[in-house]
C-alpha positions in Angstrom: -0.2 0.1 -0.2 1.3 3.5 -0.9 2.2 5.9 1.7 0.2 8.7 2.2 1.7 12.0 0.7 1.8 15.3 2.7 2.6 18.9 2.4 6.5 18.0 2.5 6.1 15.5 -0.3 4.8 18.1 -2.3 7.6 20.8 -1.5 10.3 18.1 -2.6 8.6 17.5 -5.7 8.4 21.2 -6.4 12.2 21.5 -5.6 12.8 18.9 -7.8 10.8 20.3 -10.8 12.5 23.9 -10.0 16.0 22.2 -10.5 15.4 21.0 -14.0 13.8 24.4 -15.1 16.8 26.1 -13.5 19.2 23.8 -15.9 17.5 23.5 -19.0 20.5 22.8 -21.0 22.1 20.2 -18.3 21.7 16.9 -20.4 22.5 18.8 -23.8 25.5 20.2 -22.1 26.4 16.9 -20.8 26.4 15.5 -24.2 28.7 18.3 -25.8 31.8 17.3 -23.5 35.1 16.6 -25.5 35.1 13.0 -26.6 38.6 12.8 -26.2 38.4 14.0 -22.6 35.2 11.9 -21.8 35.7 9.0 -19.3 34.8 5.8 -21.2 33.1 2.6 -19.3 35.8 0.0 -18.6 34.9 -3.1 -17.0 38.3 -3.3 -15.8 37.7 -0.6 -13.3 35.1 -3.0 -11.6 37.6 -5.8 -11.4 41.0 -6.8 -9.8 43.4 -9.7 -9.3 42.9 -11.2 -5.7 45.7 -11.5 -3.4 46.4 -14.7 -1.9 47.1 -15.4 1.8 48.4 -18.7 1.7 48.3 -18.8 5.8 44.7 -19.1 5.4 44.8 -22.2 2.9 44.0 -25.5 4.5 46.3 -27.4 1.9 49.0 -25.0 3.2 48.4 -25.3 6.7 48.2 -29.1 6.7 50.9 -29.6 4.3 49.1 -31.8 1.9 47.3 -31.3 -1.2 43.8 -32.3 -1.6 41.9 -31.6 1.6 40.0 -28.5 -0.4 40.0 -27.9 -4.2 37.0 -25.3 -4.0 39.0 -22.4 -5.5 40.5 -25.0 -8.2 37.2 -26.3 -9.0 35.4 -22.6 -9.5 38.1 -20.9 -11.5 37.0 -20.8 -15.0 40.7 -20.7 -16.5 42.8 -22.9 -14.0 44.5 -19.7 -13.0 45.2 -21.0 -9.6 48.3 -23.2 -8.5 50.0 -24.2 -5.6 53.8 -25.5 -5.0 52.8 -26.9 -1.6 54.0 -23.9 0.1 52.1 -21.1 -1.5 49.2 -20.1 -3.4 50.0 -18.3 -6.8 47.4 -16.7 -9.1 48.7 -16.8 -12.7 48.6 -14.1 -15.4 45.6 -15.5 -17.1 43.4 -14.8 -14.2 39.9 -13.4 -15.3 39.6 -11.4 -12.3 36.1 -12.7 -11.9 36.4 -13.1 -8.2 34.7 -16.4 -7.8 37.7 -17.8 -5.8 36.8 -15.2 -3.2 33.3 -16.6 -2.4 34.3 -20.2 -2.8 37.1 -20.0 -0.5 35.5 -21.0 3.3 38.6 -19.6 4.8 38.8 -16.6 2.9 42.4 -17.2 1.7 41.5 -15.0 -1.4 41.3 -11.4 -0.7 40.5 -8.1 -2.4 39.6 -5.3 -0.6 36.6 -4.0 -2.7 35.2 -7.2 -3.3 35.2 -8.6 0.7 31.9 -9.8 2.4 32.0 -6.5 4.8 32.8 -4.1 2.2 30.1 -5.5 -0.2 27.5 -5.5 2.6 28.2 -1.8 3.5 28.0 -0.6 -0.3 24.7 -2.6 -1.1 23.2 -1.5 2.7 23.9 2.0 1.8 22.1 1.9 -1.8 19.2 -0.2 -0.5 18.7 2.4 2.4 18.7 5.2 -0.1 16.8 3.9 -3.0 13.6 2.3 -3.5 15.5 -0.8 -5.3 19.6 -1.7 -5.1 20.6 -3.8 -8.2 23.3 -6.1 -8.5 24.9 -6.9 -11.8 27.9 -7.5 -13.9 30.1 -5.5 -16.1 28.7 -7.5 -19.1 25.1 -7.0 -18.1 25.2 -3.2 -17.9 27.9 -2.2 -20.4 27.8 1.5 -19.3 28.4 3.6 -16.3 26.5 2.3 -13.3 23.3 4.7 -11.9 23.8 5.5 -8.3 21.6 2.6 -7.3 23.6 -0.2 -9.2 26.4 -2.4 -7.9 28.9 -3.5 -10.5 30.6 -6.6 -10.0 33.0 -8.7 -12.1 30.2 -11.7 -11.7 27.5 -11.8 -9.4 29.0 -15.2 -7.9 31.5 -13.2 -5.9 28.7 -12.3 -3.4 28.7 -15.2 -0.8 25.7 -16.7 0.6 26.7 -15.4 4.2 26.7 -11.6 3.0 23.4 -12.1 0.8 21.6 -13.8 3.7 22.3 -10.8 5.9 21.5 -8.5 3.3 17.8 -10.4 2.7 17.4 -10.4 6.3 18.0 -6.6 6.7 16.3 -5.4 3.4 13.7 -6.1 1.3 14.6 -4.1 -2.0 17.7 -5.7 -3.3 17.6 -7.4 -7.1 19.7 -8.8 -9.5 19.7 -7.5 -13.2 20.9 -10.0 -15.8 19.5 -9.8 -19.0 18.3 -13.0 -20.5 21.1 -15.0 -22.4 24.0 -12.7 -21.2 25.6 -15.8 -18.8 25.4 -18.4 -22.0 28.0 -16.1 -23.6 30.1 -15.1 -20.7 33.7 -16.7 -20.6 33.2 -16.9 -16.9 31.7 -20.5 -17.7 31.5 -21.2 -13.7 29.6 -18.1 -12.7 26.2 -18.6 -13.5 26.1 -22.0 -11.3 27.9 -20.2 -8.2 25.7 -17.3 -8.0 22.5 -19.4 -8.5 23.8 -21.8 -5.7 24.8 -18.7 -3.3 21.6 -17.0 -4.0 19.7 -20.0 -3.4 21.4 -21.0 0.2 20.8 -17.3 1.0 17.0 -17.4 0.3 16.6 -20.8 1.7 18.6 -19.4 5.1 16.8 -16.0 5.7 13.4 -17.0 4.1 13.4 -13.9 1.9 13.9 -13.8 -2.1 16.1 -11.8 -4.3 14.4 -10.0 -7.0 15.4 -10.2 -10.6 15.4 -7.9 -13.6 15.9 -9.1 -16.8 14.9 -5.9 -18.8 17.1 -2.5 -18.2 13.4 -0.6 -19.0 11.8 -2.0 -15.9 14.9 -0.6 -13.7 13.9 2.1 -11.1 16.3 4.6 -9.8 14.1 6.6 -7.5 15.2 7.5 -3.9 13.1 6.3 -0.9 10.6 8.6 0.4 11.8 8.6 3.7 15.4 9.3 2.5 14.2 12.3 0.3 12.1 13.7 3.2 14.9 13.3 5.8 17.7 14.7 3.2 15.4 17.8 2.4 14.6 18.8 6.2 18.4 18.0 7.3 19.1 20.5 4.2 16.8 23.1 5.6 18.5 22.7 9.0 21.9 23.3 7.6 20.4 26.3 5.7 19.6 28.2 8.8 15.9 27.3 9.5 15.2 27.5 13.2 12.2 25.6 13.1 13.8 22.6 13.8 15.9 21.7 17.1 19.7 21.3 16.1 19.5 17.5 17.2 16.9 16.1 15.1 18.8 16.7 11.7 21.4 13.9 12.7 19.0 11.2 12.1 17.8 12.4 8.8 18.7 11.6 5.1 22.2 10.7 4.3 23.1 11.1 7.9 20.9 8.5 8.8 22.1 6.0 6.4 25.7 6.6 7.6 24.5 5.9 11.2 22.8 2.8 10.3 26.1 1.5 8.6 28.1 2.7 11.5 25.7 0.8 14.1 26.0 -2.4 11.9 29.8 -2.4 12.1 29.6 -1.7 15.9 27.0 -4.6 16.4 29.6 -7.1 14.7 32.4 -5.8 16.7 30.6 -6.1 20.0 29.2 -9.7 18.8 33.1 -10.6 18.2 34.0 -9.4 21.6 31.3 -11.0 23.5 32.1 -14.3 21.4 35.8 -13.9 22.2 35.0 -13.3 26.1 32.7 -16.2 26.2 35.2 -18.8 24.7 38.5 -17.5 25.6 39.6 -16.4 22.3 42.5 -18.8 21.9 43.2 -22.5 21.7 45.2 -24.4 24.1 48.4 -23.8 22.3 47.6 -19.9 22.5 46.6 -19.8 18.8 43.5 -17.1 18.3 40.6 -18.2 16.6 39.8 -16.3 13.7 36.4 -15.3 12.5 35.8 -14.9 8.7 34.1 -11.6 7.3 31.2 -13.8 5.8 30.9 -15.6 9.3 30.8 -12.5 11.1 27.9 -11.2 9.1 26.0 -14.4 9.5 26.3 -14.3 13.3 25.7 -10.9 13.6 22.2 -11.6 11.7 21.6 -14.2 14.0 22.1 -12.2 17.3 19.1 -10.2 16.3 16.8 -13.0 15.1 18.1 -16.1 17.0 15.4 -18.2 15.2 17.7 -17.9 12.2 20.1 -20.2 13.7 17.8 -23.2 13.3 17.9 -22.8 9.6 21.6 -21.7 9.2 23.7 -24.9 8.5 26.5 -25.4 10.4 28.1 -28.6 10.6 31.1 -29.4 13.0 33.7 -32.0 13.5 33.0 -34.7 16.3 35.7 -36.8 17.6 35.5 -40.8 18.2 38.1 -40.9 21.2 38.9 -44.2 20.6 40.2 -44.0 17.3 42.1 -40.5 17.9 46.1 -40.9 18.1 46.3 -37.3 19.0 48.5 -36.9 16.2 46.9 -33.2 15.6 46.7 -33.4 11.9 43.1 -32.1 12.2 44.3 -29.0 14.3 47.0 -28.3 11.8 44.4 -28.3 8.7 42.4 -25.7 10.4 44.0 -22.2 9.7 40.9 -20.5 11.3 41.8 -22.4 14.6 38.3 -23.4 15.4 39.5 -26.9 16.7 41.7 -27.8 19.4 43.1 -30.9 21.1 44.4 -30.0 24.9 47.0 -31.8 26.8 44.7 -34.2 28.1 44.0 -35.6 24.5 40.7 -34.1 24.6 39.4 -32.8 21.2 37.1 -29.6 20.8 35.8 -27.4 18.6 34.1 -23.9 18.7 31.1 -24.1 16.3 31.0 -20.0 15.6 34.3 -20.1 14.2 34.1 -23.4 12.3 33.2 -22.9 8.5 32.5 -26.6 7.7 34.9 -27.2 5.3 35.6 -30.4 6.3 39.3 -30.4 5.9 40.0 -31.7 9.5 37.9 -34.8 8.6 40.1 -35.2 5.6 43.5 -34.7 7.4 42.3 -37.5 10.1 44.1 -40.5 9.0 42.8 -42.4 12.1 39.3 -41.9 10.7 38.2 -40.4 14.2 36.5 -37.4 12.9 33.2 -37.2 11.3 30.7 -34.0 10.8 27.5 -33.5 12.6 25.2 -30.6 12.5 26.1 -27.9 15.6 23.3 -27.2 18.1 21.8 -24.0 16.8 22.2 -22.4 20.2 25.9 -22.4 20.0 25.5 -19.7 17.3 23.8 -17.3 19.5 26.4 -15.3 21.1 25.8 -14.6 24.6 25.2 -10.6 25.1 26.7 -9.6 28.7 25.1 -6.0 28.0 21.8 -7.1 26.9 19.9 -5.1 29.6 22.1 -2.1 28.8 21.0 -2.7 25.2 17.6 -2.7 25.8 17.7 0.6 27.7 19.3 2.1 25.1 17.0 0.8 22.3 14.2 2.5 24.3 15.8 5.8 24.3 16.6 5.6 20.8 12.7 4.8 20.1 12.1 8.0 22.4 14.3 10.2 20.3 12.7 9.0 17.2 9.2 9.8 18.6 10.4 13.3 19.3 11.9 13.7 16.1 8.5 12.9 14.3 6.8 15.5 16.7 9.2 18.4 15.8 8.8 17.4 12.1 5.1 17.5 12.7 5.5 21.0 14.1 7.6 22.0 11.2 5.1 21.3 8.8 2.2 22.6 10.9 4.6 26.0 10.6 4.5 25.8 6.8 0.9 25.3 6.6 0.5 28.4 8.7 2.5 30.5 6.2 -0.2 29.7 3.7 1.4 26.7 1.9 -1.0 23.7 1.4 -1.1 20.8 -0.6 -3.7 22.1 -2.9 -2.0 25.1 -3.9 0.6 22.8 -6.2 
């Protein structure tokens, strides 16, 4: 159901129309730019060769090949090689980024395509526009609009990141024209993104939109964003009708604040988890949380019931078969599992990414995977009472802000402006 318009919506429309009238030659002027100086759309601007961090590779950590082959399997040009001591990415790399989403331990890294960075970018646009579109360089073939996220391949998005986004936002779509993947040389991309999106939808219970026709794309900003930004601009221009405190929660500032709170939530969750489990193994090796797992766990903290559908399998040890060789521990670069001085095997479910490398590394056959207890994925919050109190204060501040905006609109109407005057 459409939201009811009021006087503020009319003022924003008038302002937008006036800007168009004030710059009647804007589009024509843009077309007269010197073609020799014009910037040309270049797909390479949205790509990059990942950096391999061999310390996070299970094969390198365990000093044996064959424990994991996900990056090899997904690379469309066999550009990933290993000499047993380090991973190397050869010059024929297509820079598709599929190895980033395929590796469970995040042994491949490229700053602009890491899970948290992509989450923040998509979340910022989804908060600002009615729709946020995820697409690839071949599908777009032009400079992106402000609400379009161009990727080397949609398959670069991890299912954990998509899971978090779908729970938080309901206006995310993929734009891929029909047949565009059929002619792509990144031959494994379609299967990867179909699998990752399917998993995210299954875990979250929400769906990703799909657009195949560019004419159906919308680039309209959300009503809430336009209203907030307009009032905030009025306040910065010197209006005394609003108190100084309210613009901080409006428009672009509200979007930035939402991203900041999400980052802080992840940091708080990680600290609480480290406090709960000790943060280190018996040999003083620090547990490592991947970015993708941080996103998933932070989402589960807000909705613990999601832990029941977010599948995590953890290794379980048959102590009668274990020879305490610790090959399983060596195979885990995230240090999720441990064998203490007494020979007792243990694993921290929150850190385990279910790669199964430890099971393959166990020549004794003592390890096998089984589903983790969903409760183990809900990180205890020692500041729950304080958080509830802060949430109540925020709700109170929002109510007061709405009252101030309403008072401001009443003042405008008393000046003789009404929606009927348009």
